[in-house]
All heavy atoms as a GROMACS GRO file, in nm:
protein
  587
    1MET      N    1  -4.934   8.233   4.985
    1MET     CA    2  -4.963   8.182   4.854
    1MET      C    3  -4.909   8.041   4.836
    1MET      O    4  -4.974   7.956   4.778
    1MET     CB    5  -4.906   8.277   4.749
    1MET     CG    6  -4.942   8.240   4.610
    1MET     SD    7  -5.115   8.275   4.577
    1MET     CE    8  -5.118   8.262   4.403
    2LYS      N    9  -4.789   8.013   4.887
    2LYS     CA   10  -4.729   7.881   4.870
    2LYS      C   11  -4.812   7.770   4.933
    2LYS      O   12  -4.825   7.664   4.874
    2LYS     CB   13  -4.587   7.880   4.922
    2LYS     CG   14  -4.492   7.955   4.833
    2LYS     CD   15  -4.350   7.945   4.881
    2LYS     CE   16  -4.260   8.028   4.790
    2LYS     NZ   17  -4.122   8.017   4.829
    3PRO      N   18  -4.870   7.789   5.054
    3PRO     CA   19  -4.954   7.682   5.110
    3PRO      C   20  -5.072   7.647   5.020
    3PRO      O   21  -5.111   7.531   5.010
    3PRO     CB   22  -5.001   7.739   5.244
    3PRO     CG   23  -4.896   7.837   5.282
    3PRO     CD   24  -4.850   7.896   5.150
    4ILE      N   25  -5.127   7.745   4.952
    4ILE     CA   26  -5.239   7.720   4.862
    4ILE      C   27  -5.193   7.634   4.744
    4ILE      O   28  -5.260   7.540   4.704
    4ILE     CB   29  -5.302   7.852   4.813
    4ILE    CG1   30  -5.370   7.923   4.931
    4ILE    CG2   31  -5.402   7.827   4.700
    4ILE    CD1   32  -5.417   8.061   4.900
    5LEU      N   33  -5.077   7.666   4.689
    5LEU     CA   34  -5.024   7.588   4.577
    5LEU      C   35  -4.992   7.446   4.620
    5LEU      O   36  -5.020   7.350   4.546
    5LEU     CB   37  -4.899   7.655   4.519
    5LEU     CG   38  -4.921   7.789   4.451
    5LEU    CD1   39  -4.787   7.849   4.408
    5LEU    CD2   40  -5.012   7.774   4.332
    6LEU      N   41  -4.935   7.430   4.738
    6LEU     CA   42  -4.905   7.298   4.791
    6LEU      C   43  -5.032   7.217   4.810
    6LEU      O   44  -5.040   7.101   4.770
    6LEU     CB   45  -4.828   7.308   4.923
    6LEU     CG   46  -4.793   7.175   4.990
    6LEU    CD1   47  -4.705   7.091   4.897
    6LEU    CD2   48  -4.724   7.200   5.121
    7ALA      N   49  -5.134   7.278   4.866
    7ALA     CA   50  -5.262   7.210   4.886
    7ALA      C   51  -5.324   7.170   4.753
    7ALA      O   52  -5.378   7.059   4.738
    7ALA     CB   53  -5.358   7.299   4.965
    8ALA      N   54  -5.313   7.256   4.654
    8ALA     CA   55  -5.367   7.224   4.522
    8ALA      C   56  -5.292   7.109   4.458
    8ALA      O   57  -5.351   7.019   4.397
    8ALA     CB   58  -5.361   7.348   4.432
    9ALA      N   59  -5.160   7.108   4.474
    9ALA     CA   60  -5.080   6.998   4.418
    9ALA      C   61  -5.113   6.867   4.485
    9ALA      O   62  -5.130   6.764   4.419
    9ALA     CB   63  -4.931   7.030   4.433
   10ILE      N   64  -5.124   6.868   4.617
   10ILE     CA   65  -5.160   6.746   4.690
   10ILE      C   66  -5.299   6.700   4.650
   10ILE      O   67  -5.321   6.582   4.627
   10ILE     CB   68  -5.149   6.769   4.842
   10ILE    CG1   69  -5.002   6.784   4.881
   10ILE    CG2   70  -5.213   6.654   4.920
   10ILE    CD1   71  -4.979   6.829   5.024
   11GLY      N   72  -5.391   6.793   4.637
   11GLY     CA   73  -5.527   6.758   4.595
   11GLY      C   74  -5.528   6.694   4.458
   11GLY      O   75  -5.600   6.597   4.433
   12GLY      N   76  -5.447   6.744   4.367
   12GLY     CA   77  -5.436   6.687   4.233
   12GLY      C   78  -5.381   6.546   4.236
   12GLY      O   79  -5.429   6.457   4.166
   13ILE      N   80  -5.281   6.523   4.319
   13ILE     CA   81  -5.223   6.389   4.332
   13ILE      C   82  -5.326   6.293   4.390
   13ILE      O   83  -5.343   6.182   4.342
   13ILE     CB   84  -5.095   6.394   4.419
   13ILE    CG1   85  -4.985   6.468   4.344
   13ILE    CG2   86  -5.051   6.253   4.457
   13ILE    CD1   87  -4.866   6.503   4.430
   14VAL      N   88  -5.396   6.336   4.494
   14VAL     CA   89  -5.498   6.250   4.556
   14VAL      C   90  -5.608   6.220   4.456
   14VAL      O   91  -5.653   6.105   4.445
   14VAL     CB   92  -5.554   6.317   4.684
   14VAL    CG1   93  -5.676   6.243   4.734
   14VAL    CG2   94  -5.446   6.322   4.791
   15PHE      N   95  -5.651   6.318   4.379
   15PHE     CA   96  -5.755   6.296   4.279
   15PHE      C   97  -5.709   6.196   4.174
   15PHE      O   98  -5.782   6.104   4.137
   15PHE     CB   99  -5.796   6.427   4.212
   15PHE     CG  100  -5.903   6.410   4.108
   15PHE    CD1  101  -6.034   6.388   4.144
   15PHE    CD2  102  -5.871   6.412   3.973
   15PHE    CE1  103  -6.133   6.370   4.049
   15PHE    CE2  104  -5.968   6.394   3.876
   15PHE     CZ  105  -6.100   6.372   3.914
   16ALA      N  106  -5.588   6.212   4.125
   16ALA     CA  107  -5.534   6.119   4.024
   16ALA      C  108  -5.524   5.979   4.082
   16ALA      O  109  -5.560   5.881   4.016
   16ALA     CB  110  -5.398   6.168   3.976
   17ASN      N  111  -5.476   5.966   4.204
   17ASN     CA  112  -5.466   5.835   4.267
   17ASN      C  113  -5.604   5.775   4.289
   17ASN      O  114  -5.623   5.655   4.276
   17ASN     CB  115  -5.390   5.843   4.399
   17ASN     CG  116  -5.241   5.855   4.376
   17ASN    OD1  117  -5.186   5.801   4.281
   17ASN    ND2  118  -5.176   5.928   4.463
   18ALA      N  119  -5.702   5.858   4.322
   18ALA     CA  120  -5.838   5.808   4.343
   18ALA      C  121  -5.895   5.751   4.214
   18ALA      O  122  -5.964   5.649   4.215
   18ALA     CB  123  -5.928   5.919   4.397
   19ALA      N  124  -5.864   5.814   4.101
   19ALA     CA  125  -5.911   5.763   3.973
   19ALA      C  126  -5.850   5.627   3.943
   19ALA      O  127  -5.920   5.534   3.902
   19ALA     CB  128  -5.878   5.862   3.861
   20PHE      N  129  -5.720   5.611   3.967
   20PHE     CA  130  -5.656   5.482   3.946
   20PHE      C  131  -5.708   5.380   4.047
   20PHE      O  132  -5.727   5.263   4.014
   20PHE     CB  133  -5.504   5.493   3.956
   20PHE     CG  134  -5.442   5.557   3.836
   20PHE    CD1  135  -5.379   5.679   3.847
   20PHE    CD2  136  -5.447   5.496   3.712
   20PHE    CE1  137  -5.322   5.740   3.736
   20PHE    CE2  138  -5.391   5.555   3.600
   20PHE     CZ  139  -5.327   5.678   3.612
   21ALA      N  140  -5.729   5.423   4.171
   21ALA     CA  141  -5.780   5.333   4.273
   21ALA      C  142  -5.917   5.281   4.235
   21ALA      O  143  -5.949   5.164   4.257
   21ALA     CB  144  -5.784   5.404   4.408
   22HIS      N  145  -5.999   5.366   4.175
   22HIS     CA  146  -6.132   5.323   4.132
   22HIS      C  147  -6.120   5.211   4.030
   22HIS      O  148  -6.195   5.114   4.034
   22HIS     CB  149  -6.209   5.442   4.075
   22HIS     CG  150  -6.347   5.408   4.028
   22HIS    ND1  151  -6.448   5.377   4.116
   22HIS    CD2  152  -6.399   5.397   3.905
   22HIS    CE1  153  -6.557   5.350   4.047
   22HIS    NE2  154  -6.529   5.361   3.919
   23GLU      N  155  -6.024   5.222   3.939
   23GLU     CA  156  -6.001   5.118   3.839
   23GLU      C  157  -5.950   4.990   3.904
   23GLU      O  158  -5.981   4.881   3.858
   23GLU     CB  159  -5.901   5.167   3.735
   23GLU     CG  160  -5.954   5.278   3.648
   23GLU     CD  161  -5.849   5.334   3.554
   23GLU    OE1  162  -5.742   5.270   3.537
   23GLU    OE2  163  -5.873   5.441   3.498
   24MET      N  164  -5.873   5.002   4.010
   24MET     CA  165  -5.818   4.887   4.080
   24MET      C  166  -5.928   4.809   4.153
   24MET      O  167  -5.916   4.689   4.172
   24MET     CB  168  -5.710   4.935   4.179
   24MET     CG  169  -5.632   4.824   4.245
   24MET     SD  170  -5.491   4.885   4.341
   24MET     CE  171  -5.569   4.988   4.464
   25ASP      N  172  -6.035   4.876   4.192
   25ASP     CA  173  -6.146   4.814   4.265
   25ASP      C  174  -6.236   4.741   4.165
   25ASP      O  175  -6.343   4.788   4.128
   25ASP     CB  176  -6.224   4.922   4.341
   25ASP     CG  177  -6.337   4.867   4.425
   25ASP    OD1  178  -6.339   4.744   4.452
   25ASP    OD2  179  -6.424   4.946   4.463
   26THR      N  180  -6.193   4.623   4.123
   26THR     CA  181  -6.261   4.554   4.013
   26THR      C  182  -6.403   4.510   4.046
   26THR      O  183  -6.487   4.503   3.956
   26THR     CB  184  -6.179   4.432   3.966
   26THR    OG1  185  -6.157   4.345   4.078
   26THR    CG2  186  -6.046   4.476   3.907
   27ASP      N  187  -6.432   4.483   4.172
   27ASP     CA  188  -6.570   4.443   4.206
   27ASP      C  189  -6.655   4.561   4.251
   27ASP      O  190  -6.771   4.546   4.285
   27ASP     CB  191  -6.572   4.332   4.311
   27ASP     CG  192  -6.509   4.373   4.443
   27ASP    OD1  193  -6.472   4.490   4.461
   27ASP    OD2  194  -6.496   4.284   4.530
   28GLN      N  195  -6.596   4.681   4.247
   28GLN     CA  196  -6.666   4.807   4.276
   28GLN      C  197  -6.738   4.807   4.411
   28GLN      O  198  -6.847   4.863   4.424
   28GLN     CB  199  -6.766   4.840   4.163
   28GLN     CG  200  -6.701   4.852   4.025
   28GLN     CD  201  -6.600   4.965   4.019
   28GLN    OE1  202  -6.633   5.078   4.048
   28GLN    NE2  203  -6.477   4.935   3.982
   29ASP      N  204  -6.675   4.748   4.513
   29ASP     CA  205  -6.735   4.748   4.646
   29ASP      C  206  -6.680   4.857   4.736
   29ASP      O  207  -6.717   4.869   4.852
   29ASP     CB  208  -6.721   4.611   4.713
   29ASP     CG  209  -6.577   4.573   4.744
   29ASP    OD1  210  -6.484   4.646   4.702
   29ASP    OD2  211  -6.558   4.469   4.811
   30GLY      N  212  -6.588   4.939   4.683
   30GLY     CA  213  -6.530   5.047   4.761
   30GLY      C  214  -6.417   5.003   4.851
   30GLY      O  215  -6.363   5.083   4.926
   31LEU      N  216  -6.380   4.875   4.844
   31LEU     CA  217  -6.271   4.820   4.924
   31LEU      C  218  -6.171   4.754   4.830
   31LEU      O  219  -6.205   4.712   4.721
   31LEU     CB  220  -6.325   4.718   5.024
   31LEU     CG  221  -6.430   4.769   5.121
   31LEU    CD1  222  -6.490   4.653   5.199
   31LEU    CD2  223  -6.373   4.874   5.215
   32TYR      N  224  -6.048   4.743   4.877
   32TYR     CA  225  -5.942   4.685   4.797
   32TYR      C  226  -5.892   4.558   4.864
   32TYR      O  227  -5.833   4.562   4.971
   32TYR     CB  228  -5.827   4.786   4.778
   32TYR     CG  229  -5.880   4.916   4.726
   32TYR    CD1  230  -5.900   5.025   4.810
   32TYR    CD2  231  -5.916   4.928   4.593
   32TYR    CE1  232  -5.953   5.142   4.762
   32TYR    CE2  233  -5.970   5.046   4.544
   32TYR     CZ  234  -5.988   5.152   4.630
   32TYR     OH  235  -6.042   5.269   4.582
   33SER      N  236  -5.918   4.446   4.799
   33SER     CA  237  -5.867   4.319   4.849
   33SER      C  238  -5.718   4.310   4.818
   33SER      O  239  -5.665   4.388   4.738
   33SER     CB  240  -5.941   4.203   4.781
   33SER     OG  241  -5.907   4.199   4.643
   34LEU      N  242  -5.653   4.213   4.878
   34LEU     CA  243  -5.511   4.192   4.849
   34LEU      C  244  -5.492   4.163   4.700
   34LEU      O  245  -5.402   4.218   4.637
   34LEU     CB  246  -5.456   4.078   4.935
   34LEU     CG  247  -5.310   4.041   4.912
   34LEU    CD1  248  -5.218   4.161   4.935
   34LEU    CD2  249  -5.270   3.925   5.002
   35ALA      N  250  -5.578   4.080   4.644
   35ALA     CA  251  -5.568   4.046   4.502
   35ALA      C  252  -5.583   4.171   4.414
   35ALA      O  253  -5.509   4.190   4.317
   35ALA     CB  254  -5.671   3.942   4.464
   36GLU      N  255  -5.679   4.258   4.447
   36GLU     CA  256  -5.698   4.381   4.370
   36GLU      C  257  -5.576   4.472   4.382
   36GLU      O  258  -5.530   4.530   4.284
   36GLU     CB  259  -5.823   4.455   4.417
   36GLU     CG  260  -5.952   4.387   4.376
   36GLU     CD  261  -6.075   4.450   4.439
   36GLU    OE1  262  -6.069   4.497   4.555
   36GLU    OE2  263  -6.179   4.452   4.371
   37MET      N  264  -5.524   4.485   4.502
   37MET     CA  265  -5.410   4.573   4.522
   37MET      C  266  -5.286   4.520   4.452
   37MET      O  267  -5.202   4.599   4.407
   37MET     CB  268  -5.384   4.594   4.671
   37MET     CG  269  -5.494   4.679   4.733
   37MET     SD  270  -5.451   4.750   4.890
   37MET     CE  271  -5.314   4.854   4.850
   38ARG      N  272  -5.275   4.390   4.440
   38ARG     CA  273  -5.158   4.334   4.372
   38ARG      C  274  -5.158   4.363   4.222
   38ARG      O  275  -5.055   4.348   4.157
   38ARG     CB  276  -5.149   4.184   4.397
   38ARG     CG  277  -5.093   4.153   4.536
   38ARG     CD  278  -5.076   4.007   4.558
   38ARG     NE  279  -5.008   3.981   4.684
   38ARG     CZ  280  -5.013   3.865   4.747
   38ARG    NH1  281  -5.080   3.762   4.695
   38ARG    NH2  282  -4.949   3.849   4.861
   39THR      N  283  -5.270   4.407   4.166
   39THR     CA  284  -5.268   4.447   4.025
   39THR      C  285  -5.184   4.572   4.006
   39THR      O  286  -5.127   4.593   3.899
   39THR     CB  287  -5.410   4.472   3.970
   39THR    OG1  288  -5.471   4.581   4.040
   39THR    CG2  289  -5.496   4.348   3.981
   40GLU      N  290  -5.174   4.654   4.109
   40GLU     CA  291  -5.093   4.776   4.104
   40GLU      C  292  -4.962   4.760   4.182
   40GLU      O  293  -4.860   4.816   4.145
   40GLU     CB  294  -5.173   4.894   4.160
   40GLU     CG  295  -5.101   5.026   4.154
   40GLU     CD  296  -5.080   5.078   4.012
   40GLU    OE1  297  -5.161   5.048   3.923
   40GLU    OE2  298  -4.981   5.150   3.990
   41TYR      N  299  -4.967   4.686   4.291
   41TYR     CA  300  -4.852   4.666   4.379
   41TYR      C  301  -4.822   4.517   4.384
   41TYR      O  302  -4.857   4.448   4.480
   41TYR     CB  303  -4.881   4.721   4.518
   41TYR     CG  304  -4.921   4.867   4.518
   41TYR    CD1  305  -5.054   4.905   4.534
   41TYR    CD2  306  -4.826   4.966   4.500
   41TYR    CE1  307  -5.090   5.039   4.532
   41TYR    CE2  308  -4.862   5.101   4.498
   41TYR     CZ  309  -4.994   5.136   4.514
   41TYR     OH  310  -5.029   5.268   4.512
   42SER      N  311  -4.756   4.466   4.281
   42SER     CA  312  -4.738   4.322   4.265
   42SER      C  313  -4.656   4.256   4.377
   42SER      O  314  -4.673   4.137   4.402
   42SER     CB  315  -4.675   4.290   4.130
   42SER     OG  316  -4.549   4.354   4.117
   43ASP      N  317  -4.572   4.332   4.443
   43ASP     CA  318  -4.488   4.276   4.550
   43ASP      C  319  -4.550   4.289   4.689
   43ASP      O  320  -4.486   4.255   4.788
   43ASP     CB  321  -4.351   4.344   4.550
   43ASP     CG  322  -4.272   4.316   4.424
   43ASP    OD1  323  -4.295   4.211   4.361
   43ASP    OD2  324  -4.186   4.399   4.388
   44LEU      N  325  -4.672   4.337   4.698
   44LEU     CA  326  -4.737   4.357   4.827
   44LEU      C  327  -4.760   4.224   4.896
   44LEU      O  328  -4.820   4.132   4.840
   44LEU     CB  329  -4.872   4.428   4.806
   44LEU     CG  330  -4.945   4.474   4.932
   44LEU    CD1  331  -4.867   4.585   5.001
   44LEU    CD2  332  -5.085   4.522   4.897
   45THR      N  333  -4.712   4.213   5.020
   45THR     CA  334  -4.727   4.090   5.096
   45THR      C  335  -4.853   4.095   5.181
   45THR      O  336  -4.910   4.203   5.203
   45THR     CB  337  -4.607   4.066   5.189
   45THR    OG1  338  -4.608   4.168   5.290
   45THR    CG2  339  -4.475   4.067   5.113
   46GLU      N  340  -4.893   3.980   5.232
   46GLU     CA  341  -5.008   3.976   5.322
   46GLU      C  342  -4.982   4.059   5.446
   46GLU      O  343  -5.074   4.126   5.496
   46GLU     CB  344  -5.040   3.831   5.360
   46GLU     CG  345  -5.098   3.750   5.247
   46GLU     CD  346  -5.133   3.609   5.286
   46GLU    OE1  347  -5.166   3.584   5.405
   46GLU    OE2  348  -5.129   3.521   5.198
   47GLU      N  349  -4.860   4.056   5.497
   47GLU     CA  350  -4.826   4.133   5.616
   47GLU      C  351  -4.834   4.283   5.589
   47GLU      O  352  -4.886   4.359   5.672
   47GLU     CB  353  -4.685   4.095   5.665
   47GLU     CG  354  -4.673   3.955   5.718
   47GLU     CD  355  -4.661   3.848   5.608
   47GLU    OE1  356  -4.630   3.882   5.490
   47GLU    OE2  357  -4.685   3.730   5.639
   48GLN      N  358  -4.784   4.327   5.475
   48GLN     CA  359  -4.792   4.469   5.440
   48GLN      C  360  -4.937   4.512   5.422
   48GLN      O  361  -4.976   4.619   5.466
   48GLN     CB  362  -4.713   4.496   5.311
   48GLN     CG  363  -4.564   4.482   5.327
   48GLN     CD  364  -4.491   4.479   5.194
   48GLN    OE1  365  -4.542   4.424   5.096
   48GLN    NE2  366  -4.373   4.538   5.191
   49TYR      N  367  -5.015   4.427   5.357
   49TYR     CA  368  -5.158   4.456   5.338
   49TYR      C  369  -5.226   4.472   5.473
   49TYR      O  370  -5.304   4.567   5.492
   49TYR     CB  371  -5.222   4.342   5.257
   49TYR     CG  372  -5.369   4.362   5.232
   49TYR    CD1  373  -5.414   4.446   5.132
   49TYR    CD2  374  -5.464   4.295   5.310
   49TYR    CE1  375  -5.550   4.464   5.108
   49TYR    CE2  376  -5.600   4.311   5.286
   49TYR     CZ  377  -5.642   4.396   5.186
   49TYR     OH  378  -5.777   4.413   5.164
   50ALA      N  379  -5.196   4.384   5.567
   50ALA     CA  380  -5.256   4.392   5.700
   50ALA      C  381  -5.218   4.522   5.770
   50ALA      O  382  -5.300   4.580   5.842
   50ALA     CB  383  -5.214   4.271   5.784
   51GLU      N  384  -5.096   4.571   5.747
   51GLU     CA  385  -5.054   4.697   5.806
   51GLU      C  386  -5.128   4.816   5.744
   51GLU      O  387  -5.154   4.915   5.812
   51GLU     CB  388  -4.903   4.715   5.790
   51GLU     CG  389  -4.823   4.621   5.878
   51GLU     CD  390  -4.673   4.631   5.855
   51GLU    OE1  391  -4.627   4.731   5.794
   51GLU    OE2  392  -4.602   4.539   5.897
   52LEU      N  393  -5.161   4.807   5.616
   52LEU     CA  394  -5.236   4.914   5.550
   52LEU      C  395  -5.379   4.923   5.604
   52LEU      O  396  -5.439   5.030   5.604
   52LEU     CB  397  -5.241   4.891   5.399
   52LEU     CG  398  -5.109   4.891   5.325
   52LEU    CD1  399  -5.131   4.856   5.179
   52LEU    CD2  400  -5.038   5.024   5.339
   53ASP      N  401  -5.432   4.810   5.649
   53ASP     CA  402  -5.568   4.800   5.702
   53ASP      C  403  -5.569   4.852   5.846
   53ASP      O  404  -5.576   4.777   5.941
   53ASP     CB  405  -5.615   4.655   5.695
   53ASP     CG  406  -5.753   4.634   5.753
   53ASP    OD1  407  -5.830   4.731   5.762
   53ASP    OD2  408  -5.783   4.518   5.790
   54THR      N  409  -5.563   4.983   5.860
   54THR     CA  410  -5.547   5.044   5.992
   54THR      C  411  -5.668   5.027   6.083
   54THR      O  412  -5.655   5.028   6.205
   54THR     CB  413  -5.513   5.193   5.981
   54THR    OG1  414  -5.615   5.259   5.905
   54THR    CG2  415  -5.377   5.211   5.912
   55ASN      N  416  -5.788   5.009   6.026
   55ASN     CA  417  -5.906   4.989   6.111
   55ASN      C  418  -5.935   4.841   6.134
   55ASN      O  419  -6.033   4.806   6.200
   55ASN     CB  420  -6.029   5.060   6.055
   55ASN     CG  421  -6.076   5.004   5.922
   55ASN    OD1  422  -6.022   4.908   5.870
   55ASN    ND2  423  -6.179   5.068   5.866
   56LYS      N  424  -5.848   4.755   6.081
   56LYS     CA  425  -5.852   4.610   6.103
   56LYS      C  426  -5.986   4.546   6.068
   56LYS      O  427  -6.033   4.455   6.135
   56LYS     CB  428  -5.813   4.576   6.247
   56LYS     CG  429  -5.677   4.631   6.287
   56LYS     CD  430  -5.568   4.582   6.194
   56LYS     CE  431  -5.433   4.641   6.231
   56LYS     NZ  432  -5.339   4.635   6.121
   57ASP      N  433  -6.046   4.590   5.955
   57ASP     CA  434  -6.170   4.528   5.908
   57ASP      C  435  -6.144   4.426   5.797
   57ASP      O  436  -6.236   4.381   5.730
   57ASP     CB  437  -6.271   4.632   5.863
   57ASP     CG  438  -6.226   4.711   5.740
   57ASP    OD1  439  -6.109   4.695   5.696
   57ASP    OD2  440  -6.306   4.790   5.687
   58GLU      N  441  -6.017   4.393   5.778
   58GLU     CA  442  -5.971   4.294   5.681
   58GLU      C  443  -5.990   4.338   5.536
   58GLU      O  444  -6.000   4.256   5.445
   58GLU     CB  445  -6.035   4.157   5.707
   58GLU     CG  446  -5.999   4.102   5.844
   58GLU     CD  447  -6.053   3.963   5.870
   58GLU    OE1  448  -6.109   3.900   5.778
   58GLU    OE2  449  -6.039   3.917   5.983
   59ALA      N  450  -5.993   4.469   5.514
   59ALA     CA  451  -5.997   4.526   5.381
   59ALA      C  452  -5.933   4.665   5.386
   59ALA      O  453  -5.932   4.729   5.490
   59ALA     CB  454  -6.140   4.537   5.331
   60VAL      N  455  -5.881   4.709   5.274
   60VAL     CA  456  -5.824   4.843   5.264
   60VAL      C  457  -5.926   4.930   5.192
   60VAL      O  458  -5.973   4.897   5.084
   60VAL     CB  459  -5.689   4.839   5.188
   60VAL    CG1  460  -5.638   4.980   5.163
   60VAL    CG2  461  -5.586   4.758   5.266
   61ASP      N  462  -5.964   5.041   5.256
   61ASP     CA  463  -6.059   5.132   5.194
   61ASP      C  464  -5.984   5.250   5.132
   61ASP      O  465  -5.862   5.260   5.143
   61ASP     CB  466  -6.166   5.178   5.294
   61ASP     CG  467  -6.111   5.253   5.413
   61ASP    OD1  468  -6.012   5.329   5.398
   61ASP    OD2  469  -6.168   5.240   5.523
   62VAL      N  470  -6.057   5.337   5.066
   62VAL     CA  471  -5.994   5.448   4.995
   62VAL      C  472  -5.918   5.540   5.090
   62VAL      O  473  -5.812   5.592   5.054
   62VAL     CB  474  -6.097   5.526   4.910
   62VAL    CG1  475  -6.195   5.604   4.995
   62VAL    CG2  476  -6.027   5.617   4.810
   63ASP      N  477  -5.967   5.561   5.212
   63ASP     CA  478  -5.896   5.647   5.307
   63ASP      C  479  -5.763   5.584   5.348
   63ASP      O  480  -5.661   5.653   5.359
   63ASP     CB  481  -5.982   5.674   5.430
   63ASP     CG  482  -6.103   5.759   5.398
   63ASP    OD1  483  -6.099   5.836   5.300
   63ASP    OD2  484  -6.204   5.748   5.471
   64GLU      N  485  -5.764   5.453   5.371
   64GLU     CA  486  -5.641   5.384   5.410
   64GLU      C  487  -5.540   5.385   5.294
   64GLU      O  488  -5.420   5.405   5.315
   64GLU     CB  489  -5.672   5.241   5.453
   64GLU     CG  490  -5.749   5.235   5.584
   64GLU     CD  491  -5.812   5.100   5.612
   64GLU    OE1  492  -5.854   5.029   5.517
   64GLU    OE2  493  -5.821   5.065   5.730
   65LEU      N  494  -5.589   5.363   5.173
   65LEU     CA  495  -5.502   5.365   5.056
   65LEU      C  496  -5.444   5.504   5.034
   65LEU      O  497  -5.324   5.519   5.013
   65LEU     CB  498  -5.580   5.320   4.932
   65LEU     CG  499  -5.504   5.322   4.800
   65LEU    CD1  500  -5.382   5.230   4.804
   65LEU    CD2  501  -5.596   5.284   4.685
   66THR      N  502  -5.528   5.606   5.042
   66THR     CA  503  -5.482   5.744   5.024
   66THR      C  504  -5.380   5.781   5.129
   66THR      O  505  -5.278   5.845   5.099
   66THR     CB  506  -5.602   5.840   5.028
   66THR    OG1  507  -5.694   5.802   4.925
   66THR    CG2  508  -5.559   5.983   5.005
   67ALA      N  509  -5.404   5.742   5.255
   67ALA     CA  510  -5.310   5.772   5.363
   67ALA      C  511  -5.176   5.702   5.339
   67ALA      O  512  -5.070   5.760   5.362
   67ALA     CB  513  -5.369   5.732   5.497
   68ALA      N  514  -5.179   5.577   5.295
   68ALA     CA  515  -5.056   5.502   5.269
   68ALA      C  516  -4.974   5.569   5.159
   68ALA      O  517  -4.851   5.576   5.168
   68ALA     CB  518  -5.089   5.358   5.234
   69ILE      N  519  -5.040   5.620   5.057
   69ILE     CA  520  -4.970   5.688   4.948
   69ILE      C  521  -4.916   5.823   4.998
   69ILE      O  522  -4.801   5.857   4.975
   69ILE     CB  523  -5.062   5.705   4.826
   69ILE    CG1  524  -5.091   5.568   4.764
   69ILE    CG2  525  -4.998   5.799   4.723
   69ILE    CD1  526  -5.200   5.568   4.659
   70ALA      N  527  -4.999   5.898   5.070
   70ALA     CA  528  -4.957   6.029   5.121
   70ALA      C  529  -4.841   6.017   5.219
   70ALA      O  530  -4.753   6.103   5.222
   70ALA     CB  531  -5.075   6.099   5.187
   71ASP      N  532  -4.840   5.908   5.298
   71ASP     CA  533  -4.734   5.888   5.396
   71ASP      C  534  -4.608   5.825   5.336
   71ASP      O  535  -4.511   5.802   5.406
   71ASP     CB  536  -4.784   5.801   5.511
   71ASP     CG  537  -4.890   5.870   5.596
   71ASP    OD1  538  -4.901   5.994   5.588
   71ASP    OD2  539  -4.959   5.799   5.671
   72GLY      N  540  -4.612   5.792   5.207
   72GLY     CA  541  -4.496   5.734   5.141
   72GLY      C  542  -4.480   5.584   5.165
   72GLY      O  543  -4.378   5.526   5.130
   73ILE      N  544  -4.582   5.521   5.224
   73ILE     CA  545  -4.575   5.377   5.248
   73ILE      C  546  -4.591   5.303   5.115
   73ILE      O  547  -4.524   5.202   5.091
   73ILE     CB  548  -4.685   5.334   5.349
   73ILE    CG1  549  -4.657   5.401   5.484
   73ILE    CG2  550  -4.692   5.183   5.361
   73ILE    CD1  551  -4.772   5.392   5.581
   74LEU      N  552  -4.678   5.354   5.030
   74LEU     CA  553  -4.697   5.300   4.895
   74LEU      C  554  -4.663   5.410   4.796
   74LEU      O  555  -4.692   5.528   4.822
   74LEU     CB  556  -4.843   5.258   4.871
   74LEU     CG  557  -4.896   5.138   4.947
   74LEU    CD1  558  -5.044   5.120   4.920
   74LEU    CD2  559  -4.819   5.012   4.909
   75PRO      N  560  -4.606   5.374   4.682
   75PRO     CA  561  -4.582   5.476   4.579
   75PRO      C  562  -4.713   5.517   4.514
   75PRO      O  563  -4.810   5.440   4.514
   75PRO     CB  564  -4.490   5.405   4.480
   75PRO     CG  565  -4.516   5.260   4.499
   75PRO     CD  566  -4.556   5.242   4.643
   76ALA      N  567  -4.715   5.636   4.460
   76ALA     CA  568  -4.832   5.682   4.385
   76ALA      C  569  -4.855   5.590   4.266
   76ALA      O  570  -4.761   5.536   4.209
   76ALA     CB  571  -4.812   5.825   4.337
   77MET      N  572  -4.981   5.572   4.233
   77MET     CA  573  -5.014   5.485   4.120
   77MET      C  574  -4.990   5.556   3.988
   77MET      O  575  -5.007   5.677   3.978
   77MET     CB  576  -5.161   5.442   4.131
   77MET     CG  577  -5.185   5.348   4.246
   77MET     SD  578  -5.355   5.297   4.254
   77MET     CE  579  -5.414   5.404   4.383
   78ASP      N  580  -4.950   5.479   3.889
   78ASP     CA  581  -4.923   5.535   3.755
   78ASP      C  582  -5.051   5.553   3.677
   78ASP      O  583  -5.142   5.481   3.682
   78ASP     CB  584  -4.829   5.444   3.677
   78ASP     CG  585  -4.692   5.438   3.744
   78ASP    OD1  586  -4.651   5.536   3.804
   78ASP    OD2  587  -4.627   5.330   3.734
   0.00000   0.00000   0.00000
């Protein structure tokens, strides 16, 4: 029973973060530029942003953002 509750809690956090992430994506292209991410993470450096871009396409997508939050690299969005 506990694994189900844990999965539900994680799912709720991911869903909430996805809603905030959608708001952060001001041009609605499904990617997060450094400027867009700085609206939520004002201290984010270019180097940190590059590390979040794990597929090295020069943009952070929702999977990369979600993974960074889940891994504790970025705090959950308010």
